[in-house]
N, C-alpha and C positions, 0 to 999 in steps of 0.2 A: 561600535556596539552591536550593529546588525550582524557583523561577521561572527562575533562571539555567540550571539543567539543562534545563528544558523549552525555553527559548529556543535553547539549543545543539542540542537534538534537532530542533526545528522547522527551524532553519537548515540542519542537515544533510539533513533530509528534502527541504526545498525545493530545495537545491542539487543533490542527487542526482536528483530528479525533473526539474529543468530540464536537467541534463546529459543524462539519458536521452532526454528529448524532442528535444533538439537533435541528438543522435547518430542517433536513429531517423529524424528528418526528413532529415538529410543522407544517410543510407544509402538511404532510399526514393528521394530525388531522384536520387542517383547511379545506382541500379538502373534507374529509368525512363529517365534520360538515355542510359545505355549501350544499353538496349534500342531506343531510338529512333534514336540516332546510329550505333551500331555493333552491330547485332544479333548478329554473329558472335562478339562477345566477351561476350555476355550469360551464357553458361554459366560463364565465369570468375568471375562474381559470384553464383553460386547460393547461396553462404553468407550473402548479405545477408538473404534471406527468413528463414532460421533465426535469425540474429542479432537481427533486429527482433522476432521472436516471443519470444525470450528477454527482450529489453529491455521488451517489453510486459508480461510477467509481473512484472518489477521495478517498472514504473510503476504497475500496478494495486495490488499488495500494499503497496508502501511508501507509497502515497497514502492507505491506509485510515485511519490515525490523524488525519491532517490533515483528511480529509473529514469525520470525525466532529466534530472541533473546530469546523469551519466550518458545521456543520449541513447537510451535503450528503448524509447518509444518509437513507433513507426514514424519515419520522416521521409519526405520526398526531396532529398538533398540533390539529386541529379539535376533537377530543374532549378533549385535555388542557387546552385554553384554556377550556373550559366547567366544569372542575373547580374546586373551592375550593382554597385554598392548601395545606391539610393533605393532601387527597387527591392533589393534583398532586405534592407532595413524595414521597408514598408510591409513586406510579406511577413517578416518575423514579428513585427508589431501586430499585424492582423491575426497571426497564429496565436500570439500570447493573449490578445484581447478575447478571442474566441475561446481559447482554453480556460481563461479565467472565468468568463461568463458561464460556460458549461459546467465547470467544476463548482462554482458558487451555487448554481441551480441544483446540481446533484448533491451538494453538501446539505442544502436546505431540505430537499425532498427526503434524503436518506436520514437526516436528523429527525424529521417528522415521523418517518416510518419507525425508527428506533424508539422514539417516545411512545408511539402507538403500541408497539410490541410490548414495551415495558408495562404500560398501563393496562394492557389486556391480560397480563399475568401469565402469558404463555410460558410453559416449562418444557425443556428438552426431554425427549422420551427416556433416554438411558442415563444421561448425566444428572437429571433432576435439578437443573439450574435454569435461570431465566434465559429465554431465547434472545435477550438483549446481548448476550455474549456473542451471538452470531451476527447481529445487526450493528453493533457498536463500531466495528472497524470501518464501515462504509463512510459515515460522515467524517471520521477522523482522517481517513485516507484521502478523501476528496478535498478536505480542507488543507491538508499538507500539499496536495498537488496544486490547489488554487494559489497557495502561498508561493510556490515555485514560479507559477506563471506571472504572478504579481511582481515578484522580484525581477523577473526577466523584463517585464513591461517598464518598470521604473529604472532599469539599467543597473541594478545592484548585482546581477550576475548575467552571464551570457553563455548558454550552453552551446551556441553555434561557434563561439570563438575558443572556448576552453574545452578541450576534448574530454577530460575526466576531472571534474571539479573535486571529487572526493579523494583522488589519488594523493593529494598533498597532506592528507590527515592520517 
């Protein structure tokens, strides 16, 4: 059951990341094309820069969990590879506990911040939407990262043994 849930989460993350990348690319292309072809209309598209910055926040934070699974986060494996099996398991567990605690804390803090921003009624200057759109990916991303550390901690997955967890999908 957990495997099915994680496959669904991974698929949703990948789909969202792909869509955000495509939209960002199209927006940037449109913005550059308009500035080159018809500079007098460039001011009509001032919202594109803000939209792509918002999209970048979603891209970065939603990708955190997938990056951890694929071993794309910074790791000091040169030292870990020299440890014996028992010491390596202890260090991996310590890393996962620390990662889980930090991500849980950041999830809580960023959730509180997102709620504060929403309740304050702040609106983005050019898009005229709630600034929650900029702050929402933080608690979501940190929660997805915390989930990965928890799964590592309970032995449901092991990024140190499996080189590319997502390659099988």
